[in-house]
C-alpha positions as CSV (number, residue, x, y, z in Angstrom):
1,M,91.3,133.6,120.0
2,E,90.9,133.7,116.4
3,Y,87.0,133.2,114.7
4,R,86.6,132.1,111.3
5,R,83.7,131.9,109.1
6,L,81.5,128.7,109.4
7,G,80.9,127.8,105.4
8,R,79.2,130.3,103.5
9,T,77.3,131.4,106.6
10,D,77.4,134.2,109.0
11,L,78.6,132.5,111.9
12,R,81.8,133.2,113.1
13,V,83.4,130.2,115.1
14,S,86.3,129.9,117.4
15,A,89.7,128.3,115.9
16,I,89.2,125.9,118.4
17,C,85.9,123.9,119.2
18,L,85.6,122.0,122.4
19,G,84.7,118.3,121.8
20,T,82.7,116.9,124.4
21,M,82.1,113.2,123.9
22,T,83.8,112.1,127.1
23,Y,80.9,113.6,129.1
24,G,78.8,111.0,130.9
25,Q,81.3,108.2,130.9
26,Q,84.9,109.3,131.6
27,N,84.0,112.6,132.6
28,T,81.1,113.4,135.2
29,E,78.5,116.1,134.5
30,A,80.4,118.4,137.3
31,E,83.9,117.9,135.1
32,G,81.6,118.8,131.9
33,F,80.3,121.9,133.5
34,E,84.1,123.0,134.9
35,Q,85.5,122.5,131.2
36,M,82.5,124.0,129.4
37,D,83.0,127.3,131.7
38,Y,86.6,127.4,131.3
39,A,86.7,127.1,127.3
40,L,83.7,129.9,127.3
41,E,86.0,131.9,129.2
42,Q,89.1,131.0,127.0
43,G,86.9,132.4,123.9
44,I,86.0,128.7,122.4
45,N,82.3,129.9,121.1
46,F,81.5,126.7,119.4
47,F,81.0,122.9,121.1
48,D,80.1,119.7,119.2
49,T,78.3,116.9,120.6
50,A,76.3,114.0,119.4
51,E,73.4,112.0,120.1
52,L,75.6,109.1,120.2
53,Y,77.5,110.1,122.8
54,S,79.1,109.6,125.2
55,I,81.9,107.3,124.0
56,P,82.2,104.4,123.6
57,P,78.6,104.0,122.5
58,M,76.3,101.9,124.8
59,A,72.3,101.7,125.6
60,E,73.2,102.8,129.0
61,T,74.8,106.1,128.4
62,Q,73.6,107.5,124.7
63,G,72.7,110.9,125.0
64,S,74.2,111.6,128.3
65,T,76.8,114.0,126.8
66,E,73.6,116.4,125.5
67,R,72.1,115.8,128.9
68,C,75.0,117.1,130.2
69,I,75.1,120.3,128.0
70,G,71.5,120.9,128.1
71,N,71.9,121.1,131.9
72,W,74.9,123.8,131.6
73,F,72.5,125.6,129.3
74,K,69.7,125.8,131.8
75,A,72.3,126.3,135.0
76,R,74.0,129.0,133.3
77,G,71.8,130.8,131.1
78,N,74.1,131.1,128.3
79,R,72.6,129.3,125.4
80,D,73.1,132.5,123.3
81,K,76.7,132.3,123.9
82,V,77.4,129.1,122.0
83,I,77.3,128.1,118.7
84,L,76.6,124.4,118.8
85,A,76.9,121.4,116.7
86,T,75.6,117.7,117.1
87,K,74.7,115.1,114.8
88,V,72.3,112.3,114.0
89,V,73.8,108.8,113.6
90,G,74.0,107.4,110.1
91,R,73.5,103.5,109.0
92,S,74.2,101.2,111.6
93,Q,73.2,98.1,113.5
94,M,73.0,99.8,116.6
95,K,69.2,99.3,118.0
96,W,69.1,101.6,120.8
97,F,68.6,104.9,119.5
98,R,65.0,104.7,118.1
99,E,61.9,103.7,119.7
100,D,61.0,100.6,117.4
101,G,64.4,99.1,118.7
102,G,65.3,98.6,114.9
103,P,68.7,99.8,113.4
104,S,69.6,103.4,112.4
105,R,69.0,104.7,109.3
106,L,68.7,108.3,107.8
107,T,65.0,107.8,107.1
108,R,62.3,110.9,107.7
109,A,60.9,108.8,110.9
110,Q,64.1,108.4,112.2
111,M,65.9,111.7,111.5
112,N,62.3,113.3,113.0
113,E,62.7,111.4,116.0
114,A,66.5,112.1,116.4
115,I,66.3,116.0,116.3
116,G,63.2,115.9,118.8
117,K,65.2,114.1,121.5
118,S,68.4,116.2,120.8
119,L,66.8,119.4,121.2
120,K,64.9,118.1,124.3
121,R,68.0,116.8,125.8
122,L,70.0,120.1,125.4
123,Q,67.2,122.1,126.7
124,T,67.2,124.3,123.4
125,D,64.8,125.0,120.6
126,Y,67.5,125.1,118.0
127,I,70.8,123.6,116.8
128,D,73.4,125.8,115.0
129,L,75.2,123.2,112.9
130,Y,73.0,119.9,112.4
131,Q,75.3,117.2,111.2
132,L,75.2,113.6,109.4
133,H,77.6,111.9,111.7
134,W,78.5,109.1,109.1
135,P,76.8,108.2,105.9
136,E,73.3,106.3,105.4
137,R,74.7,104.7,102.4
138,P,77.8,102.1,102.9
139,A,80.7,103.9,102.6
140,P,84.7,104.1,103.5
141,F,84.7,106.5,106.2
142,G,87.8,105.5,108.2
143,S,86.6,102.2,109.3
144,I,89.7,100.3,108.9
145,P,88.0,96.9,108.6
146,N,86.4,98.2,105.4
147,R,89.4,100.1,104.2
148,F,90.3,96.4,102.4
149,R,86.9,95.4,101.2
150,P,85.4,97.4,98.4
151,D,82.6,95.3,97.8
152,E,81.0,96.3,101.0
153,W,80.4,99.8,99.6
154,K,78.1,98.5,97.2
155,P,74.8,100.6,97.1
156,A,72.2,99.1,99.8
157,S,68.7,98.2,98.5
158,D,67.1,100.0,101.2
159,E,69.3,103.3,101.4
160,T,67.7,106.8,101.7
161,P,68.8,108.7,98.6
162,I,70.8,111.7,99.2
163,A,68.2,114.0,97.5
164,E,65.3,113.0,100.2
165,I,68.0,113.4,103.1
166,V,68.7,116.9,101.8
167,E,65.1,117.6,101.8
168,I,64.5,116.3,105.7
169,L,67.3,118.5,106.4
170,D,66.1,121.4,104.3
171,G,62.6,120.7,106.4
172,F,64.3,121.3,109.8
173,V,66.2,124.5,108.8
174,K,62.3,125.8,107.6
175,E,61.0,125.0,110.8
176,G,63.4,126.6,112.7
177,K,64.7,123.6,114.5
178,V,68.4,123.8,112.7
179,R,70.2,126.9,111.7
180,H,72.8,125.2,109.1
181,I,73.8,121.7,108.2
182,G,76.8,119.6,107.7
183,L,78.1,116.0,107.2
184,S,81.0,114.0,109.0
185,N,83.1,111.0,108.2
186,E,82.4,112.1,104.4
187,S,84.0,111.6,100.9
188,P,84.6,114.1,98.0
189,W,81.9,112.1,96.1
190,G,79.4,111.9,98.9
191,T,80.1,115.9,99.7
192,M,79.7,117.1,96.1
193,R,76.7,115.0,95.7
194,F,75.2,116.6,98.9
195,L,75.9,120.3,97.3
196,F,74.3,119.4,94.0
197,E,71.2,118.3,95.4
198,S,71.0,121.5,97.4
199,E,72.2,124.0,94.8
200,T,70.0,122.6,92.4
201,K,66.7,122.2,94.2
202,G,67.5,125.7,96.3
203,R,67.8,123.8,99.6
204,A,69.8,124.0,102.9
205,R,73.5,123.9,101.8
206,V,76.2,121.9,103.5
207,Q,78.4,124.2,105.1
208,S,80.7,121.9,106.7
209,V,82.1,118.2,107.1
210,Q,83.6,117.0,110.1
211,N,86.4,114.5,109.2
212,A,89.7,113.0,111.0
213,Y,92.8,115.3,110.6
214,N,95.7,114.7,111.7
215,L,99.6,114.2,111.6
216,L,98.8,110.2,110.8
217,N,96.2,111.1,108.9
218,R,96.2,113.8,106.3
219,S,94.4,112.0,104.0
220,W,91.7,115.4,103.5
221,E,94.6,116.6,101.5
222,T,94.2,114.3,98.8
223,G,90.6,115.0,97.7
224,M,88.8,116.9,100.3
225,A,91.1,120.2,100.4
226,E,90.0,121.1,97.0
227,V,86.4,120.8,97.9
228,S,86.9,122.4,101.0
229,L,88.5,125.7,99.4
230,R,87.0,125.6,96.2
231,E,83.1,125.1,97.5
232,D,83.6,126.8,101.0
233,V,82.9,124.0,103.0
234,S,84.6,124.0,106.4
235,L,86.6,121.3,107.5
236,L,85.7,120.8,111.2
237,A,89.0,118.6,112.2
238,Y,88.3,115.8,114.7
239,S,91.0,113.5,116.2
240,P,93.7,116.1,116.2
241,L,96.0,114.2,118.5
242,A,95.1,110.7,116.9
243,Q,93.0,109.6,119.9
244,G,96.1,110.8,122.2
245,F,98.4,108.3,120.3
246,L,100.5,111.3,119.1
247,S,101.5,112.5,122.5
248,G,103.6,108.9,122.5
249,K,101.9,107.3,125.4
250,Y,100.8,104.2,123.7
251,L,104.0,103.7,122.4
252,D,105.6,100.1,122.6
253,G,102.1,98.7,123.9
254,N,102.0,101.1,126.6
255,K,98.5,101.2,128.2
256,P,98.2,104.1,130.9
257,A,95.9,104.1,133.7
258,G,92.8,105.7,133.0
259,A,93.6,106.5,128.9
260,R,91.0,106.2,126.9
261,F,92.5,102.9,124.9
262,T,93.4,101.4,128.2
263,L,89.6,102.0,129.5
264,F,87.9,100.8,126.3
265,N,90.1,99.3,123.4
266,R,88.9,101.7,120.8
267,G,92.7,102.9,119.6
268,Q,92.3,100.1,116.4
269,R,92.5,102.9,114.2
270,Y,95.8,104.2,115.4
271,E,97.1,100.5,116.4
272,L,98.4,100.0,112.9
273,P,101.4,99.0,111.4
274,H,104.0,101.8,111.0
275,T,102.2,104.3,113.0
276,D,104.6,103.7,116.3
277,V,107.9,104.7,113.6
278,A,105.7,107.8,112.4
279,I,105.0,108.8,115.7
280,R,108.4,108.6,117.2
281,D,109.5,111.0,114.1
282,Y,107.1,113.4,115.1
283,L,107.7,113.4,118.8
284,A,111.5,113.9,117.8
285,A,110.6,117.0,115.8
286,A,108.7,118.7,118.6
287,K,111.7,118.2,120.9
288,D,114.4,119.8,118.5
289,F,111.7,122.5,118.1
290,G,111.4,122.7,122.0
291,L,107.2,121.9,121.8
292,D,105.1,119.7,123.7
293,P,104.3,116.9,121.2
294,T,100.6,117.4,121.7
295,Q,101.0,121.5,121.3
296,M,102.5,120.7,118.1
297,A,99.8,118.5,116.4
298,N,97.0,120.8,117.8
299,A,98.8,123.9,116.2
300,F,99.5,122.1,112.7
301,V,95.8,121.5,112.8
302,T,94.6,124.5,113.4
303,S,97.3,126.4,110.9
304,R,96.1,124.5,107.9
305,P,94.1,127.0,105.5
306,F,91.2,124.3,105.3
307,V,90.6,124.1,108.8
308,T,87.8,126.2,110.2
309,S,87.8,124.6,113.7
310,N,90.0,122.1,115.3
311,I,88.2,119.7,117.9
312,I,90.2,119.3,120.7
313,G,88.8,116.9,123.6
314,A,90.1,116.3,126.8
315,T,89.5,114.1,129.9
316,S,91.1,116.4,132.4
317,M,91.5,120.2,132.9
318,A,95.2,119.7,132.3
319,Q,95.1,118.2,129.3
320,L,92.3,120.7,128.1
321,K,94.1,123.8,129.0
322,L,97.5,122.4,127.4
323,A,95.2,122.0,124.1
324,V,94.2,125.7,124.5
325,T,97.4,126.9,125.0
326,S,98.4,125.7,121.2
327,K,96.0,128.2,119.8
328,D,99.0,130.9,120.5
329,I,101.6,128.6,118.7
330,V,102.9,129.5,115.4
331,L,104.7,126.7,113.9
332,P,108.1,127.9,112.2
333,P,108.7,127.6,108.4
334,D,111.5,124.9,109.5
335,L,109.3,122.6,111.3
336,L,106.6,122.5,108.6
337,T,109.1,121.8,106.3
338,R,110.4,118.9,108.9
339,L,106.8,117.6,109.2
340,D,106.1,117.7,105.6
341,D,109.4,115.6,105.0
342,I,108.3,112.6,107.6
343,H,104.6,112.7,106.1
344,Q,106.7,112.5,102.8
345,A,108.4,109.3,104.3
346,R,105.7,108.1,106.5
347,G,102.8,108.8,104.7
348,N,99.2,108.5,106.3
349,P,99.9,105.3,108.3
350,A,96.3,105.5,109.9
351,P,93.7,106.9,107.5
């Protein structure tokens, strides 16, 4: 396993990160334990979770993934073997996260409540990387309906200023609850604003951004890649298989039994015009080079110079083992050229 520096920290995280959002719905706690045991055996020292999980979000299962990980830490006694990342939810109308029953916001009171609950569920006294799951401000962060409604990105009258959010996060670091901070579903403007507030006031610095990045969505390359490389802000790439769409299993409207899209109907981000034709092109490329398409898609993400860790997720051990094998695959130059040619022709059909 290759290990890479997280931002400007002294942490070296595995090039593959274990995503855990299925623990508590699609996966039982026992299955989660099996996945985490295997990941650690394979050299994966970086686990990602969130107070939101498991997916899809609902009051009945909120926090179940963190509880599973916490129980695993207690059972195995190995908290020191894992670099643990979790997230606090951003602005939303979901009302089951906080005791007051109101919509979620990144306010001081809500963030203090959130981190306290996460630490309790995770059965730890510190979090290695604490991330904002999505912005407090109204912003375009991969939500397809908002992609066409820029009027919805106007500043909200009640939004918490970024300067105040940085101050709150810096407080968590000073208290020892958090080692480092990160963002998720963020834009170049948002990332640079957070860096400005940190650096001009001597506060905790953003070390990473967790955004979607895959063959159907290479939008990171058009703005965020420069920020990442020049500012040493690590990309933690989620959805490397485009929620499974890059496997080809959903082509022609297919909905395999037990698949996430079949169970939860949450694939709209990738169920868009022109995605099928792009997926067919990528499947053909994988076949011509003798690769499983999911191995190829994962290996592509991991190989990018601005990717620090590729967040893989699986609901079966077979899927997990196949995903982990991608760490040993070096894509030949001819294949990389082919993938770039497809991207030139098909663009980013599912940003």
